[in-house]
C-alpha positions as CSV (number, residue, x, y, z in Angstrom):
1,M,93.2,120.9,111.4
2,K,91.1,117.8,112.4
3,G,88.1,119.0,110.3
4,R,90.4,119.5,107.2
5,S,91.8,116.0,107.5
6,L,88.5,114.5,108.1
7,A,87.0,116.2,105.2
8,T,89.9,114.9,103.0
9,I,89.1,111.4,104.1
10,F,85.6,111.7,103.1
11,I,86.4,113.1,99.7
12,A,88.8,110.2,99.2
13,L,86.1,107.8,100.2
14,E,83.7,109.3,97.7
15,A,86.4,109.3,94.9
16,G,86.9,105.5,95.6
17,I,83.2,104.7,95.6
18,T,82.9,106.6,92.3
19,L,86.0,104.9,90.7
20,G,84.9,101.6,91.9
21,G,81.5,102.0,90.4
22,L,82.8,103.2,87.0
23,G,85.3,100.3,87.1
24,G,82.6,97.7,87.8
25,G,80.4,99.0,85.2
26,Y,83.2,99.0,82.7
27,L,84.2,95.4,83.6
28,Y,80.4,94.3,83.6
29,N,79.4,96.0,80.3
30,N,75.9,94.5,80.5
31,R,77.0,91.0,80.0
32,T,76.5,88.3,82.5
33,E,79.3,86.4,81.5
34,N,81.6,89.3,82.6
35,L,80.2,89.4,86.2
36,H,82.7,87.0,87.6
37,W,85.5,89.4,86.9
38,V,83.8,92.1,88.8
39,F,83.5,89.9,91.8
40,A,87.2,88.7,91.3
41,L,88.5,92.2,91.2
42,C,86.5,93.3,94.3
43,A,88.0,90.2,96.1
44,M,91.4,90.9,95.1
45,C,91.0,94.5,96.3
46,A,89.7,93.2,99.5
47,I,92.4,90.8,100.1
48,G,95.1,93.5,99.2
49,A,93.6,95.9,101.7
50,L,93.6,93.2,104.3
51,V,97.0,92.4,103.7
52,F,98.2,96.1,103.7
53,T,96.3,96.7,107.1
54,L,97.9,93.7,108.8
55,L,101.4,94.7,107.6
56,R,101.0,98.2,108.7
57,R,99.5,97.1,112.1
58,R,102.7,95.0,112.6
59,Q,105.0,97.9,111.7
60,H,103.3,100.3,114.0
61,A,103.0,98.0,117.1
62,K,102.9,99.8,120.4
63,P,106.3,100.0,122.3
64,D,106.9,97.7,125.3
65,Y,107.1,100.1,128.6
66,S,107.1,97.2,131.1
67,N,110.9,97.5,131.6
68,R,110.6,101.0,133.1
């Protein structure tokens, strides 16, 4: 089962790279005045991923076993 889940993660990673490249190319559209939108979108995605990671980390904190 581990190999199948690892393969799924890599396929999702490739899909994300592909969609990111297509989306960035669509926003840029060979116009330099649109380049700031591409960087703004990347920054928003990175900030969103950071917030998501920090919130999930807080929810899945390790239990305290010191009282046993």
